[in-house]
N, C-alpha and C positions, 0 to 999 in steps of 0.2 A: 413498406419494408418492415420486417418482423423485428421486434425489440429483442436484443440480446441481454442476458442477465449475468450479473456478478453476484456472488453470495453475500458480500459484506463490504461496506464502504465507510471508512473512518475519515472524517473531514473536519476542518476548523473554519468557521466563518471568519472572514477578514484575512485569510491566508491566500496570498497571490498564487502559490503553487496549486492550492486546492481549486482556485478559480480556473486555472488552466486545465486541471483534471476534469472539472465540471463541464467545461466547453468541449473537451475531447470526447467525453462520454455522450454528451448530447449530439455532437456531430456524427458519431458512429452508432447512434440509437442504442446505447447501452444503459440499462437501468440496474439499480441495486435491489436485491431482495430485502436487505436491511441496511439502513444508513444510521451511523452513530455520530453524534456531534462531539468533537473533541473539546469544545468549549464547555459542555455540560458533563461529560464523562471522561475524566482524565485517566488514561491507562498508563500505569507506571511500568518500571522495568520488569517486574515479575509478570505482569499481564502480557507484556511484549514477548517474554520468553515462553509463556504458555501458548501464545498465538503461533509462535515459530514451531512449536511441537505439533500443531495441527496440520502443518503443510510439509511438503517434501522439497519445495524449491522456493527460493526468494530471488526476486529481481529488484534490486535497489538502485534508484537513481538519485544523484545529487548533482545538480547542474548538468553538465554535459557528460559526466562520468556515470557509467552504468556497470554494476557488478551483478553477476548471476551465479548462484551457488546452490548446491543441495544441502538441506539442513542437516542431514546425517553426517556430512563431512565438515560441518562448522562447529567450532567451539563457542563457548558463551561469549568470549571477548569479541569475536567476529560478528555474532548475532547482535550484541549490544551496540557495536559500532554502526551498524546499518539500520537498526530498528529504533534506537533511543536517541532523541534529540537533545539539544543543549539544556532544555528545561528538566531533563530526567524522565520525561514521559515519552510514550510512543510518538514517533514522528507522524506528521500528516502531510499529504493524504496517504492512506493505505487501503488497498483493495485485496480481498481474498476471492479468488476465482478457482474453484476446485481445490487442488492441492498446491496452488501457487499463490504467493503473497507478493504484491506489487507495492513497493514503498517509494514515495516521492513521485516525480513525474518526468518522463522523457518520451516525447511523442514518437520518435523513431523506434525506440526500444519496445514501446507498448503496442504500436500498430501491428496488426497481424496476430498478436497473441492475446491481447486484452480485448481488442475491438474486432 
């Protein structure tokens, strides 16, 4: 089976949600062109906003809740709510595939689009 690629993967070791994302990517033969460790490279709110400017759509999952929106329709408050975690840094995991940013993890929401 051919390996599918995502452009960028931001993950934190020791993160249970990141472990679920890792297993999902492996199961669907998806690899990242670039992987960034959130443990080593903390991306603050400004970096999160810059990342949002690079994409046209965000799919954000938190638990069973999934929100999908176009970045051109989103104000800074909405972006921060879905991109920045309680530490004040970019949430993890985050994947950029083309012009879409996937934040958090939800298998049902990500199957078919991410894998």
